Legacy VTK file of the C-alpha trace (Angstrom):
# vtk DataFile Version 3.0
C-alpha trace
ASCII
DATASET POLYDATA
POINTS 319 float
-30.684 -16.435 2.677
-28.242 -13.633 1.949
-27.580 -10.419 3.796
-26.698 -7.010 2.475
-23.246 -5.762 3.316
-23.424 -2.502 5.237
-20.463 -0.730 6.801
-20.680 -0.445 10.560
-20.665 3.326 10.397
-23.955 3.396 8.531
-25.724 2.231 11.671
-24.296 5.161 13.603
-24.593 7.841 10.937
-25.760 11.192 12.165
-27.776 11.770 9.014
-30.771 9.958 10.435
-33.274 7.649 8.720
-34.946 10.414 6.750
-31.725 11.732 5.334
-30.394 8.253 4.562
-33.528 7.153 2.687
-32.758 6.130 -0.867
-28.999 6.320 -0.379
-26.811 3.235 -0.422
-24.486 2.393 2.458
-21.351 3.023 0.394
-22.659 6.467 -0.598
-22.985 7.249 3.108
-19.421 6.041 3.645
-18.248 8.329 0.843
-20.107 11.301 2.345
-18.536 10.727 5.760
-15.123 10.238 4.216
-15.354 13.417 2.151
-16.590 15.400 5.166
-13.319 14.801 7.053
-10.552 17.180 6.074
-7.699 14.735 6.720
-9.457 11.974 4.787
-10.182 14.335 1.916
-6.509 15.336 1.773
-5.474 11.674 1.824
-7.975 10.716 -0.855
-6.989 13.518 -3.244
-3.271 12.953 -2.681
-3.586 9.201 -3.217
-5.528 9.793 -6.434
-2.863 12.204 -7.713
0.003 9.842 -6.810
-1.654 6.807 -8.384
-2.560 8.749 -11.538
0.973 10.161 -11.770
2.477 6.688 -11.410
0.101 5.207 -13.978
0.930 7.988 -16.457
4.644 8.143 -15.634
5.675 7.644 -19.256
3.520 10.368 -20.853
4.141 12.799 -17.980
7.923 12.370 -18.084
7.859 12.876 -21.848
6.284 16.287 -21.217
9.507 17.256 -19.499
11.450 15.982 -22.470
13.481 13.323 -20.641
13.365 9.615 -19.930
14.473 8.264 -16.518
17.619 6.640 -17.985
18.640 9.538 -20.224
21.883 11.357 -19.312
22.318 15.105 -19.628
25.988 15.900 -19.171
25.300 19.580 -19.853
23.305 19.799 -16.616
26.260 18.881 -14.353
29.659 20.420 -13.799
32.390 17.834 -14.574
35.029 19.993 -12.840
33.069 19.992 -9.556
32.505 16.257 -9.254
29.285 16.246 -11.274
27.419 18.781 -9.116
24.254 20.021 -10.888
24.613 23.384 -12.558
22.237 25.981 -11.128
20.415 26.514 -7.862
18.495 23.826 -5.976
20.001 20.890 -7.796
19.538 22.315 -11.279
15.806 23.022 -11.042
14.647 25.048 -14.009
12.661 25.008 -17.235
14.931 22.303 -18.662
14.687 20.005 -15.624
11.606 20.695 -13.501
12.877 18.958 -10.353
16.575 19.180 -11.076
18.979 16.426 -12.036
20.846 13.563 -10.474
24.440 14.503 -9.541
27.090 12.940 -11.701
24.836 11.503 -14.377
22.501 14.435 -15.023
19.437 12.186 -15.205
16.167 14.074 -14.879
14.684 13.792 -11.365
11.130 14.523 -12.497
11.171 11.478 -14.775
12.966 9.311 -12.204
10.604 10.255 -9.378
7.563 9.436 -11.522
8.945 6.071 -12.635
10.270 5.401 -9.129
6.793 5.987 -7.771
5.420 3.629 -10.397
7.730 0.849 -9.187
7.226 1.582 -5.481
3.429 1.739 -5.732
3.263 -1.306 -8.001
5.188 -3.396 -5.469
3.152 -1.991 -2.561
-0.231 -2.583 -4.237
0.649 -6.051 -5.525
2.102 -7.161 -2.192
-0.945 -5.773 -0.385
-3.288 -7.650 -2.733
-1.361 -10.862 -2.065
-1.467 -10.299 1.685
-5.192 -9.515 1.694
-6.136 -12.548 -0.431
-4.051 -15.024 1.565
-4.932 -13.471 4.914
-8.654 -13.337 4.169
-8.792 -16.954 3.002
-6.783 -18.171 5.995
-8.772 -16.076 8.489
-12.174 -17.151 7.190
-11.152 -20.814 7.094
-9.738 -20.707 10.621
-12.727 -18.881 12.079
-15.450 -20.829 10.306
-14.182 -24.412 10.436
-12.412 -24.208 13.811
-10.896 -27.335 15.348
-7.699 -28.638 13.810
-7.863 -26.253 10.866
-8.052 -23.289 13.230
-5.236 -24.656 15.401
-2.955 -25.322 12.422
-3.552 -21.944 10.791
-3.227 -20.098 14.107
0.132 -21.754 14.802
1.270 -20.864 11.279
0.264 -17.252 11.915
2.234 -17.202 15.165
5.275 -18.752 13.497
5.234 -16.285 10.600
4.786 -13.268 12.872
7.645 -14.372 15.147
10.062 -14.811 12.234
12.715 -12.060 11.755
11.143 -10.916 8.514
13.478 -8.023 7.660
16.588 -10.197 7.985
14.983 -12.873 5.806
13.969 -10.281 3.199
17.497 -8.877 3.042
18.987 -12.375 2.767
16.582 -13.455 0.032
17.038 -10.297 -2.010
20.813 -10.522 -1.620
21.267 -14.130 -2.781
18.725 -13.970 -5.624
20.557 -12.729 -8.691
19.042 -13.394 -12.114
15.380 -13.025 -11.172
12.603 -10.515 -11.651
13.329 -8.202 -8.694
9.866 -6.644 -8.637
8.170 -10.051 -8.531
10.592 -11.342 -5.897
10.102 -8.291 -3.681
6.342 -8.646 -3.964
6.445 -12.306 -2.926
8.954 -11.779 -0.108
7.095 -8.786 1.358
3.740 -10.545 1.012
5.068 -13.706 2.677
5.262 -12.033 6.070
2.280 -9.678 5.874
-0.743 -11.993 5.778
-1.048 -13.091 9.470
-2.172 -9.653 10.643
-5.235 -9.467 8.419
-5.840 -13.198 8.921
-6.268 -12.607 12.654
-8.660 -9.724 12.056
-10.786 -11.783 9.656
-10.689 -14.822 11.956
-12.050 -12.778 14.843
-14.811 -11.307 12.700
-15.717 -14.743 11.340
-15.941 -16.221 14.827
-18.489 -13.552 15.751
-20.521 -14.092 12.566
-20.692 -17.856 12.109
-23.378 -18.312 14.788
-25.626 -15.495 13.527
-29.202 -16.315 12.579
-28.753 -15.888 8.832
-25.749 -18.235 8.830
-27.661 -20.861 10.800
-30.616 -20.431 8.445
-28.351 -21.017 5.451
-27.023 -24.207 7.063
-30.538 -25.454 7.757
-31.464 -24.658 4.169
-28.748 -27.026 2.959
-26.258 -24.427 1.761
-22.728 -25.723 1.409
-19.793 -24.273 3.303
-18.396 -22.511 0.218
-21.695 -20.718 -0.402
-22.001 -19.712 3.239
-18.434 -18.372 3.293
-18.796 -16.384 0.071
-22.428 -15.229 0.401
-22.891 -14.808 4.155
-19.525 -14.415 5.893
-17.279 -12.615 3.397
-19.653 -9.722 2.549
-20.049 -8.977 6.245
-16.316 -8.770 6.936
-15.586 -6.649 3.862
-15.664 -3.371 5.826
-12.776 -4.244 8.187
-10.887 -5.843 5.300
-11.093 -2.656 3.197
-10.023 -0.511 6.158
-7.137 -2.832 7.009
-6.061 -2.978 3.371
-5.748 0.793 3.158
-3.638 0.803 6.326
-1.400 -1.946 4.923
-0.340 0.026 1.846
1.814 2.689 3.598
3.664 -0.067 5.450
4.319 -1.841 2.157
5.601 1.380 0.575
7.921 1.930 3.530
9.158 -1.680 3.413
9.973 -1.437 -0.299
11.746 1.862 0.319
13.732 0.340 3.205
14.892 -2.573 1.049
15.802 -0.165 -1.734
17.696 2.024 0.744
19.635 -1.012 1.985
20.654 -1.795 -1.571
18.697 -5.034 -1.992
15.714 -3.635 -3.849
15.262 -3.137 -7.563
18.480 -2.751 -9.515
19.625 0.304 -11.475
18.779 1.755 -13.891
15.247 0.952 -12.663
14.300 3.673 -10.204
12.431 3.462 -6.916
12.066 6.009 -4.140
14.085 3.970 -1.651
16.893 3.436 -4.140
16.987 7.153 -4.976
17.196 8.073 -1.291
20.031 5.586 -0.825
21.977 7.016 -3.771
21.395 10.589 -2.610
23.112 10.121 0.765
26.616 10.547 -0.668
25.530 13.821 -2.309
23.658 15.216 0.685
26.158 17.969 1.513
26.736 19.128 -2.065
23.183 18.639 -3.394
20.543 18.316 -0.629
17.758 18.743 -3.208
18.512 15.287 -4.604
17.878 13.839 -1.155
14.804 15.931 -0.380
12.771 15.272 -3.537
12.307 11.460 -3.289
12.081 11.757 0.509
9.198 14.242 0.257
7.366 12.051 -2.251
7.801 9.005 -0.002
6.655 10.943 3.073
3.589 12.369 1.334
2.596 8.941 -0.039
2.865 7.227 3.353
1.052 10.108 5.089
-1.790 10.178 2.545
-2.458 6.435 2.699
-2.252 6.493 6.503
-4.785 9.319 6.817
-7.123 7.643 4.348
-6.762 4.287 6.097
-7.424 5.766 9.538
-10.563 7.478 8.271
-11.846 4.312 6.590
-11.161 2.302 9.736
-13.128 4.770 11.873
-16.057 4.641 9.433
-16.121 0.967 8.431
-14.852 -0.633 11.635
-15.414 1.823 14.522
-15.260 -0.861 17.211
-11.996 -2.207 15.799
-10.566 1.288 15.655
-11.268 1.850 19.349
-9.874 -1.447 20.537
LINES 1 320
319 0 1 2 3 4 5 6 7 8 9 10 11 12 13 14 15 16 17 18 19 20 21 22 23 24 25 26 27 28 29 30 31 32 33 34 35 36 37 38 39 40 41 42 43 44 45 46 47 48 49 50 51 52 53 54 55 56 57 58 59 60 61 62 63 64 65 66 67 68 69 70 71 72 73 74 75 76 77 78 79 80 81 82 83 84 85 86 87 88 89 90 91 92 93 94 95 96 97 98 99 100 101 102 103 104 105 106 107 108 109 110 111 112 113 114 115 116 117 118 119 120 121 122 123 124 125 126 127 128 129 130 131 132 133 134 135 136 137 138 139 140 141 142 143 144 145 146 147 148 149 150 151 152 153 154 155 156 157 158 159 160 161 162 163 164 165 166 167 168 169 170 171 172 173 174 175 176 177 178 179 180 181 182 183 184 185 186 187 188 189 190 191 192 193 194 195 196 197 198 199 200 201 202 203 204 205 206 207 208 209 210 211 212 213 214 215 216 217 218 219 220 221 222 223 224 225 226 227 228 229 230 231 232 233 234 235 236 237 238 239 240 241 242 243 244 245 246 247 248 249 250 251 252 253 254 255 256 257 258 259 260 261 262 263 264 265 266 267 268 269 270 271 272 273 274 275 276 277 278 279 280 281 282 283 284 285 286 287 288 289 290 291 292 293 294 295 296 297 298 299 300 301 302 303 304 305 306 307 308 309 310 311 312 313 314 315 316 317 318
């Protein structure tokens, strides 16, 4: 016996039964999401950022520059490589200005930096959600020793000084794929939070009538977990996932700022902010541009995540 997954907000929708007739639960979620101004801003901004990152190559080619290409004509060699022109060299030749010293195009570097930052954030979030969901469902459903072991592992991971470990790992690892390593290291410490959320939801669901009916009908544990439990915890998982992404973006930026992120010439927003500090007084535009992109990305995902949490998991959002 299987149940239909319905977000919690559908039960409380103000549209009423008549208005909701013939409309799926996820369409109602979309309508509520689009009706909120902050959520609409977050959704549109996220879509633009993701599309820009995905099309970083073609978009940067429109400006006529690659992220590693030097333009010595855009900087003044007699002034320490300060960009020629106002606001860091912004103009028709370089739409967001250039990097001091090298003359690399900031429009191309910001796009490719966003591609790296978002790729790491999305991949690490996917890893965290998969591991956390599996661990949370197993702990909540099976209980006993499995629950005790996984709960202690969650406590141990959450109590570990994760930032220090990340810095140490990224510092000692030399000839490795930095993007893959950052994804694994960030994901290693992120899964207990969602595991606890899923465990709590599973504990409240495993004694429901439809789960008991599936057990009586001879359904195996795997079928019950995938057909009965998982669909009914998908709402909180989606909301939590959206709230995880801005934290992952900020973590990647922090590691890049500390100098243990991706290596040059590969760009990321955190790395660009770190490199811009020494030029802050002579070229504040170089500092502001990646900072604004990072701020807008974190803000957009946070607003979208908050709205999804209020719609999909209203009780969790109030607790």
